[in-house]
N, C-alpha and C positions, 0 to 999 in steps of 0.2 A: 558396528558402533552398539553400546548397550546405553541404557536409559542414564546410567551414571555419568556417561560423558557426553551426553546431549545437554545443549544449553538452548534457552529461548531468550538469553540476553545478547541483544544485537550491538549495545553500545555501553561500554564500560568507561565511566569518567570518574577519576579519582578526584575528588574535590579538595582533599587535603595537599596532596603532591602535584596537582594539575597535570594529570596524564590522561591521555585519550586511547583507548583501543577500540577496535570494530571487529566485529565477527566477519571473517572472509566468507561471505556467502556463496562464493563461486566453487567452494570446496565441499558444501553441504550437499547431501546429507552424509557424506562418507568420512568428514574429518572436521574436527572442531578446532578451528585456528584463529587466533586473534592478531590483528595487524596493529602496529602503532601508528599513530597519527600525530605528528610533531610539527607539521606546518600546514598552511593553506595549500601549498602544492600537492601535499600528500592526500589531503581531502578531496581536492580537484581529481586527483588521479584515481581515487577509490571510488568516487561517483561516477565518474566517466566510464569505468570499467565495470561497474555494477557490483563491485565487491559489497557495497552498500547499496540498498535500494528500498523503495517505498517513500512516498513524498514525505511524510512527518519525519522519517528516519534521517532522510538527507538534510532536511532543514536543521534538526537537533546536531548532526555531525558537523554542518557546515559552520554552526555557531560556536560550538566547541572548538573546532579548529581555529577559529579565529583566537579565541582564548588562549590556546595552547600556544599558538604561533606568538602571539604578543607577549606572553608570560616568558617564553623561551628568549625572546628578542631581549626584553629587559633585563634578563640575568645573563645575557652574554654580549650583547651590544657590539657585535663584530661589524656592524655598519651603522650608518645614521638613516633612521626612518621617520618620517613625519605623518600627519594625518592624510596628507594627499597621497602618499604612499600606500597607506592602507585602504584607502578608498579605490585606487587602482586594482588592488590585490581583491578586494570584495567584487569588482565587476567582473574579474576574472573567475571568480568562484561561481557566481551566478550562472556562467556560460557553460558549466559543466552538465547543466540538466535544464535547459530553458522552459520545457514544458511544466515542470513541477513548481507551481506557484508558491507552495510552502517554503522553497529555499529562497526564492527571491523576496519573500515577505519577511523571512527573518534577518537576511542580509540588509534589506531596506530599513529595518527597524534598527539595526546596529549603525547605518548611516545616519540615522536621526540623533543617536547618541552622539556621533562624531560631529554632526553639524554645528554643535554648540561651541566647538573648538576651532581656532583658526587653522587653516590648512597647512601652514608651514610650522606648526607646534609640533615638536618632537612627541612620541609616543611616551606615556608616563604611567605611573601607577594608578593614579586617579581614572585615567581612561580604562586602563585594564580592568579594575574593579567594576566599573560600570557595566562593561561587556560581560564580565564573569557573572554578575548578578542576573543580567538579562538571560544569558544561556542557560542558567540553572533553573530559572523561573520556567523558561520554555520547556525544558525537559519535564519539570515537576508538573506543570499544567498539562502538558500532553498526556502523560500517564493518568492523570485524574480525568481527564475529559475522555479517554478511551473507554474507561469504565462507564461513564455516564452516556457514551454512545451505545455500548452494551445494553444498557438498561433500556434506553430509549427505543432501540431497535427491538428488544424482546416485547415491550409494551405494545409497539405497532404490530408485531407479528401476532401476538396473542388476540388483540382487538380485531384484527383482520379476519382470523380464523373464526372468532366468535360471530362476527358479523355475518360471515358467509353460512355459519351454521355446519362448518367442517367438523367431522369426526374422523378419528383414527391416526394412522401414521402419516407424516408427510416428510418430504425431502427439500433440500437445499442445494442449488447450484452455484458456485463461486468460481472466479478466475483469478489468475495471477497470486500474489501473496499479499495479504493486507493484515497480517497478524503481528505478534510480539517482533518478529524479525524485520518488519517494516515500520516499527514505531518505537516509542519508549516502553512500551508492553501492552499486553492484551489485545491490541489491535483495533481496527475500524470494522471493516465488513467481517473479518474473522473474529473479531471481537463480539460482535452481535451473535455470530454462530456459537462462540463458547458461551455467552450469556444464555442463549435459548437452550443449549443442551443442557446445561446445568439445572435450569428450571423446568425445561419440558422433555427430559428423557422419558423412556417408557416406565421406569421404576418410580420416579419421584414427581411425575407430572400430576399436578390437581385437576387438570382440564381433561376434556373429552379428546384431546387430540395430543400428539407427541412427536418430538423430532426423531425420525428413525434413522437417517443416513444423510450424509453430505456427499456431494459429487464435485470434487475440484477438477477443473480443465488442467490439463498439462500445461498449457499456456506457451505454445511455440512463438517466437523460435528460441527463447531463452529458457524456457521449462521451469519458471519459477513456481508454477503450481505443482508440477511433478516432483521437484526437488525440495521446495521449501514448504508449501501448504501441507503436503503429505507429511512431512517431517513435523510439523506443529500439531497436526490432528492425530497422528500416532502418539506423540509425546503426550497428549491430553486424553488418549484413550477415547476419543469421539469416533464412532464408526463412519467409515468412508469408504468410497470406491473411486479410484482415479479412472478419468475418462479422456479420451483425445478431445481436441478442439471441436472436431467437426463430427462428434457423436451426439451433440445436445438434442438435436431434433429427433432423433430416433430414440433417445433415452426418454424424452418427455413424452412421445407418442406411446412407448411402451409401458411407462409406469402408469401414466394417466388412464390408458385404455383399460388396464388390468386391476384399476383400483378397487372397484367394487366386487368384481368377480373373484380375485385372488387376495384381497387386502393388501395389494402393493402400495407403497408410499409415493404418491404422486408428487411431482415438483410443485411446490406452492410459492416459492420464493427464489428469486435469482438476486443475490447480494454481491455488490462489487463495490471496490474503492474509487478513489478519484486522485488525480494529479492535479486537476483545476476544474472548478465550477463556476462558470460566469453568471452574469446578473439575471439571464433569463431561465437557468437551470441546465443549460447544455453543458454536458460533462465529458472532458478528456480523461481517458483512462487507458489502461492497456490495452493494446490492439486486440481486437476481438469482443470487446465489451459492447460495441454497436450491434454486432451479430446476435449476441445473446438478447439484447433488448427487441431486436427485430423478429427473432424466433418466439420470444414470449408473447408479442404483439399478434403473431400469426395465430398461435394457440388461443389466445384470449378472444380473437376475433371469429375463428371459425369453430371451436369447440367449448367455448364459454369456460375455459379452464381457469381463469381468475388467478393467473400467476402474477404476483407483485414484483415488480422490478425496483429493487431498493439501492440507492447510492448512499455509501457511509463515509463521512469524512469529517474531520474537525473544521470549525468554522474558519481557521487560518487557511484552508483550501479554497474557500470562495472568493472569487475575483470580482468585485463590483465595479471595477473599473473597465472591464471588458464586457460588452453588451451581448455578444453572441458567440457561438462556438467556432463560426467560421474565422473569426478574428484570432483563435488561439494558434500559436506556432508549434508546429507538430515536429518533434526530433525524429530524424532518419538515421538509423543505426547502419553500421558497416555490412556490407554484403556477406562477408564470410560468417556471419551470425546465422544467416539462413542457409548457406550451401554447406556448413560443416556441423558436426557435432563433437562437443569435447566432454570428455568424462574419464575416469580411472578404469582401468582394467580390473575386471572382477575374476578372481579365480574360483574353481568350482567349491574350494575350500571355504570361500567366503572372504578370503583375505582381499585386501585392497591394494591394487598396483599402482603404477605411475599413470599420470594422466596422459592421454593420448587424443589427437585430433582426427577424426574419421570425415571424409568428404561423402557427401550424399547427393550432389548435383553435378550436373556437367560443367567442368572447369571453364572459367573465362566468361560465363553468361551474365547477361544483365540482371539485375535484382532490385526490386523495391521493397524497403525494409522500414517502414514507419514504426516507431516505437508505440504510438498511441493513435486511438481513433477518438471520434467525437459523438457521442450519444446525444440526439436531440431531446430536449426536455418533454416533448410530446410522447415519448416512449418510456419516461421515467414515472413511477407511481410516488416515491417518496425520497426526500433527501433527509438522512438522519445525521444530526451533528450533537454535540453536547447540550445544545439548549433543550430544554424540556419539550419545547414544542417540535414535533416532526413536520418538515415542511411537505405539504401536499398541494396539489393545484386547486385554483378556485374555479368557479362555473365556466370561466372563459379558458380553462386550460392553462393558466399561467401560475408560475411560482412567484411568490415575493419574498425574496431572500435577504432583504435589507433590514431586517429586524429578527 
């Protein structure tokens, strides 16, 4: 695939003709294919199967799907639907990804719109236009907020390195995919990396330090890092090296120990996204995130590495109704995602063939496959949102996320 056929547009919504298409992320990086979403059922299946993923993008697709579903119904009316019918459909849609609070927040906002109507009232144009206005605003605000997250994260990185007196090249580690493919555009954690590289690359940095390299984790078992984050970094021409999930400790130890002797770029930041951040700052994110925070804590405690662990997410990801991470419902995925690998056959000529499934584990075994883990707030240095203020802990080691 050449750069002309690549795209970072995960969601296409035609505001004039009310049509929704999503980029099928299951076939990236080998093919660029858009899937039409015409019903809430289509959106449920796309979210459940991970054709679309990333908490902000899931919420946007969910909201636009309600718009398209309602629009198509009003222009066909093959059956009778009222407010109560739509409420039930919204509950069904939320169940496609229970851990991602952004989806629940968006759908609950639509429920608030519907609450002003009688449950037995038929769906009508007025209701449709209110939902349309909400969904388009959600998309536009997410895009604007992603750029703010990028700028705020850049400021935090710059100030952290200045405060430490750090000089020279540095590296960033990230997990999963948190870029344009997971949002309306630019991204959250990957958005910070984008903004940082643009301002602090070796050629253009006005500081005594510069971002030398990004290390995305492959992110087993679904490999979003290998398939999607590398796709985005390659598209943006940001220097990167892919690593396996179990290489992080060795990577940090190697780079940090050789920093002064060989001018290697030590890992100074681990930046991750979030599917839910609760009141005390505990954060649910892609499985393996907790491990990264624990590794950073080890090197900070034993080698004074001063690695900052940053969570990046829009404020819609913050769930102030849940007090601590142990109360977060963690989605478990099917066992075959862990016991098989799926991908296209690649010919020596570079041609991409049919998709095949390859077994990598003993048939019939038990599997535990949680999609997320929870990083305790004690291991998080900063939570970056679109708010100008970056959330850091007070003297008691606590976050205040209420403002």
